[in-house]
FIZA-481538 format. One line per 4 residues: number of its first residue (from 1); for each residue x, z, y of C-alpha. Coordinates in steps of 0.1 Angstrom, whole numbers, plus 5000, padded with zeros to 4 digits. Example, Ala and Ser with C-alpha at 12.3 -4.5 7.8 and 13.67 -1.06 7.14 Angstrom:
2
1 = 5123/5078/4955; 5137/5071/4989 .
This chain:
247
1 = 9403/4936/5761; 9402/4948/5796; 9428/4977/5805; 9418/5015/5801 .
5 = 9411/5028/5836; 9425/5062/5844; 9414/5082/5874; 9441/5103/5890 .
9 = 9436/5130/5916; 9467/5139/5939; 9467/5166/5959; 9498/5165/5983 .
13 = 9518/5136/5995; 9550/5145/5977; 9532/5153/5944; 9523/5120/5929 .
17 = 9519/5106/5894; 9557/5100/5889; 9571/5092/5856; 9540/5100/5838 .
21 = 9521/5075/5860; 9549/5047/5857; 9546/5051/5820; 9507/5049/5818 .
25 = 9509/5016/5839; 9537/5003/5817; 9515/5006/5787; 9489/4985/5802 .
29 = 9466/5011/5818; 9451/5010/5853; 9457/5037/5873; 9433/5049/5902 .
33 = 9449/5073/5925; 9428/5093/5948; 9442/5114/5978; 9415/5139/5987 .
37 = 9437/5156/6011; 9438/5123/6031; 9398/5121/6029; 9391/5103/5998 .
41 = 9359/5115/5981; 9363/5129/5945; 9335/5109/5926; 9308/5131/5911 .
45 = 9308/5113/5877; 9334/5098/5853; 9316/5064/5855; 9337/5033/5851 .
49 = 9369/5054/5840; 9384/5060/5803; 9405/5091/5813; 9414/5115/5840 .
53 = 9446/5129/5851; 9447/5160/5877; 9481/5165/5893; 9500/5193/5908 .
57 = 9503/5208/5941; 9507/5239/5963; 9474/5256/5962; 9461/5280/5935 .
61 = 9432/5266/5915; 9407/5284/5939; 9423/5282/5971; 9393/5262/5983 .
65 = 9398/5270/6021; 9434/5254/6020; 9421/5227/5998; 9381/5223/6005 .
69 = 9382/5192/5980; 9389/5216/5949; 9354/5226/5941; 9348/5188/5936 .
73 = 9378/5186/5913; 9364/5216/5892; 9330/5200/5889; 9347/5165/5878 .
77 = 9367/5183/5851; 9336/5201/5837; 9318/5168/5836; 9350/5153/5817 .
81 = 9352/5182/5793; 9314/5179/5785; 9317/5144/5779; 9351/5148/5759 .
85 = 9367/5123/5784; 9405/5122/5776; 9422/5144/5803; 9456/5154/5813 .
89 = 9459/5185/5840; 9495/5190/5852; 9504/5223/5865; 9476/5230/5895 .
93 = 9457/5204/5872; 9463/5225/5841; 9454/5257/5859; 9421/5239/5871 .
97 = 9413/5228/5835; 9419/5264/5822; 9397/5279/5852; 9370/5255/5845 .
101 = 9371/5262/5806; 9369/5299/5810; 9407/5310/5813; 9425/5332/5837 .
105 = 9450/5323/5862; 9471/5347/5885; 9503/5349/5906; 9535/5351/5888 .
109 = 9548/5387/5883; 9581/5383/5896; 9602/5352/5907; 9586/5316/5901 .
113 = 9598/5293/5875; 9618/5267/5890; 9641/5239/5878; 9648/5228/5842 .
117 = 9638/5251/5815; 9634/5249/5777; 9599/5251/5760; 9592/5258/5724 .
121 = 9562/5242/5705; 9540/5263/5688; 9529/5256/5651; 9497/5239/5661 .
125 = 9519/5214/5682; 9529/5200/5649; 9496/5184/5644; 9485/5178/5680 .
129 = 9480/5144/5689; 9502/5146/5720; 9530/5175/5712; 9536/5166/5675 .
133 = 9568/5149/5683; 9584/5174/5704; 9617/5188/5696; 9623/5225/5689 .
137 = 9636/5229/5726; 9619/5206/5747; 9632/5203/5783; 9608/5205/5811 .
141 = 9607/5208/5851; 9590/5238/5863; 9578/5247/5897; 9551/5274/5898 .
145 = 9542/5304/5916; 9510/5310/5896; 9504/5311/5860; 9477/5308/5833 .
149 = 9475/5343/5819; 9448/5339/5795; 9438/5306/5778; 9400/5295/5777 .
153 = 9382/5308/5744; 9389/5281/5716; 9419/5266/5735; 9448/5257/5712 .
157 = 9483/5269/5728; 9509/5241/5721; 9539/5253/5742; 9556/5284/5753 .
161 = 9588/5293/5775; 9607/5324/5775; 9586/5339/5803; 9553/5322/5801 .
165 = 9533/5318/5769; 9508/5293/5781; 9531/5262/5788; 9507/5237/5772 .
169 = 9474/5237/5756; 9443/5219/5745; 9405/5225/5751; 9385/5207/5727 .
173 = 9396/5174/5711; 9408/5153/5742; 9416/5178/5770; 9452/5189/5777 .
177 = 9467/5212/5804; 9505/5221/5813; 9521/5245/5833; 9551/5225/5838 .
181 = 9556/5190/5854; 9563/5161/5830; 9560/5137/5857; 9589/5149/5876 .
185 = 9625/5135/5870; 9657/5140/5893; 9643/5123/5925; 9612/5142/5926 .
189 = 9629/5176/5919; 9657/5170/5946; 9630/5163/5970; 9610/5195/5962 .
193 = 9643/5215/5962; 9654/5201/5996; 9621/5209/6013; 9616/5244/5996 .
197 = 9653/5253/6001; 9641/5287/6013; 9621/5293/5982; 9650/5285/5960 .
201 = 9674/5310/5976; 9649/5336/5976; 9648/5331/5938; 9686/5330/5936 .
205 = 9687/5294/5930; 9704/5264/5950; 9694/5229/5957; 9725/5217/5941 .
209 = 9721/5236/5909; 9686/5226/5904; 9689/5190/5912; 9721/5186/5891 .
213 = 9705/5204/5859; 9673/5182/5862; 9698/5152/5865; 9715/5161/5835 .
217 = 9683/5166/5813; 9668/5132/5827; 9674/5112/5795; 9658/5136/5772 .
221 = 9629/5142/5799; 9622/5104/5797; 9621/5104/5762; 9601/5134/5754 .
225 = 9575/5130/5781; 9576/5093/5780; 9564/5095/5743; 9537/5121/5752 .
229 = 9524/5097/5778; 9523/5069/5754; 9502/5091/5729; 9479/5100/5757 .
233 = 9471/5064/5764; 9466/5058/5727; 9439/5087/5728; 9426/5072/5759 .
237 = 9423/5037/5743; 9407/5051/5711; 9381/5073/5728; 9370/5042/5747 .
241 = 9367/5022/5713; 9347/5049/5700; 9323/5051/5729; 9317/5013/5725 .
245 = 9311/5016/5691; 9284/5041/5697; 9271/5027/5727 .
């Protein structure tokens, strides 16, 4: 059987698929990463792909002037939702998913959420295809100035944090969004911290403190989000098999 093909939309140079991309490829899937900020066109359809990952980035989900490819990404997400193509939206990608499905996004009221934080799974997470194996306090790397303030109609809440109730959610049977960054480990967090040292200082944080916390949590970050990535690949594989049987 040929490997499943996963289309990945990357919005900025320093916001690649990271650890999640590594896990997806290690499990035998083929990852096609598009860079629309460098001129790669966003496809109009999902033809030829078995899954879709939309990554994070600095723009908000409707910052179409700063990121003129976002309307195409929103259309692609709407298509994937309608087709029930397995998809994973991370941070900006999760906000785009929420927006397309009818949720609401706004600027964070107060300081941004940055660095290593703890997530609490909801009761619904216990039976979710991806999040059922989460510990009661799951570590996650956060880096956002905007937040999902209202989930789409019918969406299932899967994780929350102390300040933000919509850290992970599912829309329909095969679309997941996160506010946090399961793809980011120590190296990625350190790079973001160095480049955004002023933002960290304004939030009362230091480059060294944020980096050290993520480094201490990295073994558990790898275990928890590596397992979630593996479950997502299983969903993608099963959905392709189901489509083949129907078609």
